C-alpha positions as CSV (number, residue, x, y, z in Angstrom):
1,A,-0.1,0.0,-0.1
2,S,1.2,3.7,-0.6
3,W,0.7,6.8,1.5
4,C,-0.8,9.6,-0.4
5,G,-0.3,8.0,-3.4
6,A,3.4,8.0,-3.1
7,P,4.5,4.2,-4.5
8,D,7.8,4.6,-2.7
9,A,6.5,5.0,0.6
10,A,7.8,1.8,1.8
11,A,11.2,3.5,1.7
12,W,10.8,6.6,3.8
13,F,7.3,6.2,5.7
14,G,7.9,4.1,9.2
15,P,5.3,2.3,11.3
16,L,2.7,4.2,13.7
17,D,4.2,5.6,16.7
18,E,1.1,5.1,19.0
19,A,2.5,7.0,21.9
20,T,2.9,10.2,19.7
21,F,0.2,9.2,17.0
22,S,2.6,9.9,14.3
23,H,4.8,8.2,12.0
24,T,8.5,8.5,11.9
25,W,10.2,8.4,8.8
26,A,13.5,9.0,7.1
27,H,14.4,10.2,3.4
28,P,16.1,7.5,1.3
29,D,18.9,9.9,0.9
30,P,20.6,10.6,4.5
31,R,21.8,14.2,3.5
32,M,18.5,15.2,2.7
33,D,17.8,14.5,6.8
34,T,21.1,16.6,7.3
35,L,20.1,19.4,5.3
36,Q,16.7,19.7,7.0
37,R,18.3,19.7,10.4
38,E,20.8,22.2,9.2
39,V,18.1,24.2,7.6
40,A,16.0,23.9,11.0
41,A,19.1,25.6,12.7
42,L,19.7,28.3,10.4
43,V,15.7,29.4,10.8
44,E,16.3,29.1,14.2
45,A,19.1,31.3,14.4
46,A,17.7,34.1,12.0
47,A,14.4,34.1,14.2
48,S,16.1,34.9,17.3
49,A,18.4,37.2,15.3
50,Q,15.0,38.9,13.9
51,L,16.7,38.6,10.3
52,P,14.1,39.6,7.5
53,T,12.3,36.7,6.0
54,H,13.8,37.7,2.7
55,E,17.2,37.0,3.7
56,T,16.4,33.9,5.6
57,F,15.2,32.3,2.4
58,A,18.2,33.5,0.7
59,A,20.2,31.8,3.2
60,I,18.4,28.6,2.7
61,R,18.7,28.9,-0.8
62,S,22.4,29.4,-0.5
63,L,22.8,26.5,2.1
64,A,20.7,24.0,-0.3
65,A,23.1,25.1,-3.2
66,E,26.2,24.8,-1.3
67,R,25.1,21.0,-0.3
68,L,24.8,20.5,-3.8
69,S,28.1,21.5,-4.7
70,R,26.6,24.1,-7.1
71,H,27.1,27.9,-7.3
72,A,24.1,29.4,-5.5
73,A,21.8,31.3,-7.9
74,F,20.4,33.3,-5.5
75,S,23.6,34.9,-3.8
76,A,22.0,38.3,-3.6
77,V,21.3,38.2,0.2
78,G,18.7,40.9,0.9
79,Q,17.1,41.0,-2.9
80,R,13.3,41.0,-2.2
81,A,11.1,39.3,-4.2
82,K,9.3,41.5,-6.8
83,S,6.2,39.3,-6.9
84,G,4.7,40.4,-3.6
85,P,4.8,39.7,0.2
86,I,6.0,36.6,1.1
87,P,3.6,34.3,3.0
88,H,3.6,33.6,6.8
89,L,2.1,31.1,9.1
90,T,-0.2,32.7,10.9
91,E,-0.9,29.9,13.5
92,A,1.2,30.0,16.6
93,W,1.0,26.2,17.1
94,F,1.6,25.3,13.3
95,C,5.0,23.9,12.8
């Protein structure tokens, strides 16, 4: 059976943890889980420093590009998107 229509779910979707009523999962490529932890730390540090959102997004793009061993296509930190404001989550409980 697949989860959410993902035929490869068995590779990453773990069993139900009844105590937390959640499933544990891991990306088939462990570098993705490492990147996720690095992005989470970056976002936490940016929030503590109260950096503007567009700078945080630029830093995330640069980190991802660095991890992919490519030159960051979006290296200009501080460049705002011209299409409008960046959306934010409004619910404090929503992760």
